[in-house]
C-alpha atoms as an extended CHARMM CRD file, in Angstrom:
* protein
*
        74  EXT
         1         1  MET       CA            -19.4280000000       -2.4250000000       18.3040000000  PROA      1               0.0000000000
         2         2  GLY       CA            -16.5650000000       -4.4620000000       19.7970000000  PROA      2               0.0000000000
         3         3  THR       CA            -14.6400000000       -3.5020000000       22.8900000000  PROA      3               0.0000000000
         4         4  LYS       CA            -14.3920000000        0.2460000000       23.2900000000  PROA      4               0.0000000000
         5         5  LYS       CA            -12.7910000000        2.3930000000       25.9580000000  PROA      5               0.0000000000
         6         6  GLU       CA            -15.4980000000        3.6720000000       28.3200000000  PROA      6               0.0000000000
         7         7  ILE       CA            -15.5400000000        7.3880000000       29.0890000000  PROA      7               0.0000000000
         8         8  ILE       CA            -17.8640000000        8.0550000000       32.0370000000  PROA      8               0.0000000000
         9         9  LEU       CA            -19.6250000000       11.4120000000       32.2570000000  PROA      9               0.0000000000
        10        10  ASP       CA            -21.8000000000       11.7570000000       35.3540000000  PROA      10              0.0000000000
        11        11  VAL       CA            -23.6380000000       15.0940000000       35.3390000000  PROA      11              0.0000000000
        12        12  SER       CA            -26.3220000000       14.0690000000       37.8190000000  PROA      12              0.0000000000
        13        13  GLU       CA            -25.2370000000       16.6710000000       40.3850000000  PROA      13              0.0000000000
        14        14  LEU       CA            -24.9780000000       19.5970000000       37.9470000000  PROA      14              0.0000000000
        15        15  GLU       CA            -27.6380000000       22.2540000000       37.4000000000  PROA      15              0.0000000000
        16        16  ALA       CA            -28.8170000000       23.3830000000       33.9590000000  PROA      16              0.0000000000
        17        17  PRO       CA            -27.3460000000       24.2170000000       31.5290000000  PROA      17              0.0000000000
        18        18  TYR       CA            -24.1270000000       22.4800000000       32.6190000000  PROA      18              0.0000000000
        19        19  PRO       CA            -25.2000000000       18.8620000000       31.9750000000  PROA      19              0.0000000000
        20        20  LEU       CA            -25.9410000000       19.7030000000       28.3320000000  PROA      20              0.0000000000
        21        21  VAL       CA            -22.7640000000       21.7710000000       27.9350000000  PROA      21              0.0000000000
        22        22  GLU       CA            -20.5860000000       19.0070000000       29.3940000000  PROA      22              0.0000000000
        23        23  ALA       CA            -22.2880000000       16.3680000000       27.2510000000  PROA      23              0.0000000000
        24        24  ILE       CA            -21.8720000000       18.3350000000       24.0120000000  PROA      24              0.0000000000
        25        25  ASN       CA            -18.1820000000       18.8940000000       24.7730000000  PROA      25              0.0000000000
        26        26  ALA       CA            -17.7330000000       15.1620000000       25.3980000000  PROA      26              0.0000000000
        27        27  LEU       CA            -19.6220000000       14.2270000000       22.2140000000  PROA      27              0.0000000000
        28        28  ASN       CA            -17.4790000000       16.5300000000       20.0940000000  PROA      28              0.0000000000
        29        29  SER       CA            -14.2850000000       14.8840000000       21.3290000000  PROA      29              0.0000000000
        30        30  LEU       CA            -15.5470000000       11.2740000000       21.1990000000  PROA      30              0.0000000000
        31        31  GLN       CA            -13.1770000000        8.9850000000       19.2700000000  PROA      31              0.0000000000
        32        32  ASP       CA            -14.0530000000        5.8930000000       17.2190000000  PROA      32              0.0000000000
        33        33  GLU       CA            -12.6040000000        3.5620000000       19.8540000000  PROA      33              0.0000000000
        34        34  GLU       CA            -14.5250000000        5.1980000000       22.7310000000  PROA      34              0.0000000000
        35        35  VAL       CA            -18.0260000000        4.9240000000       24.1600000000  PROA      35              0.0000000000
        36        36  LEU       CA            -19.4520000000        7.6880000000       26.3330000000  PROA      36              0.0000000000
        37        37  ILE       CA            -21.3650000000        6.4720000000       29.3790000000  PROA      37              0.0000000000
        38        38  PHE       CA            -23.6540000000        9.4170000000       30.1500000000  PROA      38              0.0000000000
        39        39  ARG       CA            -25.3400000000        9.5470000000       33.5610000000  PROA      39              0.0000000000
        40        40  HSD       CA            -27.9350000000       12.0840000000       34.6590000000  PROA      40              0.0000000000
        41        41  ARG       CA            -30.8450000000       12.2870000000       37.0490000000  PROA      41              0.0000000000
        42        42  MET       CA            -33.3570000000       12.7210000000       34.1840000000  PROA      42              0.0000000000
        43        43  ASN       CA            -33.8570000000       11.9640000000       30.5040000000  PROA      43              0.0000000000
        44        44  PRO       CA            -31.8230000000       14.6170000000       28.6080000000  PROA      44              0.0000000000
        45        45  GLN       CA            -34.3360000000       15.4320000000       25.8580000000  PROA      45              0.0000000000
        46        46  MET       CA            -32.2650000000       18.2820000000       24.4020000000  PROA      46              0.0000000000
        47        47  LEU       CA            -29.2200000000       16.0430000000       23.9670000000  PROA      47              0.0000000000
        48        48  PHE       CA            -30.7580000000       13.6330000000       21.4490000000  PROA      48              0.0000000000
        49        49  GLN       CA            -30.7680000000       16.1390000000       18.5620000000  PROA      49              0.0000000000
        50        50  ASN       CA            -27.0500000000       16.7590000000       19.1400000000  PROA      50              0.0000000000
        51        51  ILE       CA            -26.2940000000       13.0390000000       19.1490000000  PROA      51              0.0000000000
        52        52  LEU       CA            -28.1110000000       12.5310000000       15.8530000000  PROA      52              0.0000000000
        53        53  ALA       CA            -26.6300000000       15.6760000000       14.2540000000  PROA      53              0.0000000000
        54        54  LEU       CA            -23.1400000000       14.3050000000       14.9210000000  PROA      54              0.0000000000
        55        55  GLY       CA            -24.0670000000       10.9610000000       13.3530000000  PROA      55              0.0000000000
        56        56  LEU       CA            -23.6360000000        9.1150000000       16.6440000000  PROA      56              0.0000000000
        57        57  HSD       CA            -25.5910000000        6.1620000000       18.0230000000  PROA      57              0.0000000000
        58        58  TYR       CA            -26.9880000000        5.6350000000       21.5010000000  PROA      58              0.0000000000
        59        59  GLU       CA            -28.5050000000        2.9710000000       23.7070000000  PROA      59              0.0000000000
        60        60  ILE       CA            -30.5110000000        3.8220000000       26.8100000000  PROA      60              0.0000000000
        61        61  THR       CA            -29.3010000000        1.4270000000       29.5020000000  PROA      61              0.0000000000
        62        62  LYS       CA            -31.2030000000        2.7210000000       32.5280000000  PROA      62              0.0000000000
        63        63  GLU       CA            -34.2400000000        4.9580000000       32.8890000000  PROA      63              0.0000000000
        64        64  ASP       CA            -35.7360000000        5.2370000000       36.3570000000  PROA      64              0.0000000000
        65        65  GLU       CA            -37.4660000000        8.0760000000       38.1590000000  PROA      65              0.0000000000
        66        66  ASN       CA            -34.2310000000        9.7420000000       39.3270000000  PROA      66              0.0000000000
        67        67  GLU       CA            -31.6060000000        7.9620000000       37.2640000000  PROA      67              0.0000000000
        68        68  PHE       CA            -30.8370000000        7.8930000000       33.5540000000  PROA      68              0.0000000000
        69        69  GLU       CA            -27.9050000000        6.2810000000       31.7500000000  PROA      69              0.0000000000
        70        70  MET       CA            -27.0460000000        5.8040000000       28.1040000000  PROA      70              0.0000000000
        71        71  ARG       CA            -24.1180000000        4.6700000000       25.9770000000  PROA      71              0.0000000000
        72        72  ILE       CA            -23.1540000000        6.9280000000       23.0710000000  PROA      72              0.0000000000
        73        73  TYR       CA            -20.7700000000        5.8140000000       20.3400000000  PROA      73              0.0000000000
        74        74  LYS       CA            -19.7530000000        6.2770000000       16.6910000000  PROA      74              0.0000000000
């Protein structure tokens, strides 16, 4: 994966549907040299199908009761 520019998207304070909307917008504009650091207060189940549909990859880096973080990249 190499060194990529980190784009941080923290939607942990937003109410539905805004976390999903913000994440989809960020995914659609993600460049090859970037990695999206996505932070939320829960596992975003509905986001995974969008990640896969765009041919992106992800790694879950933190999954606690009130905290979720993953890295999304091309």
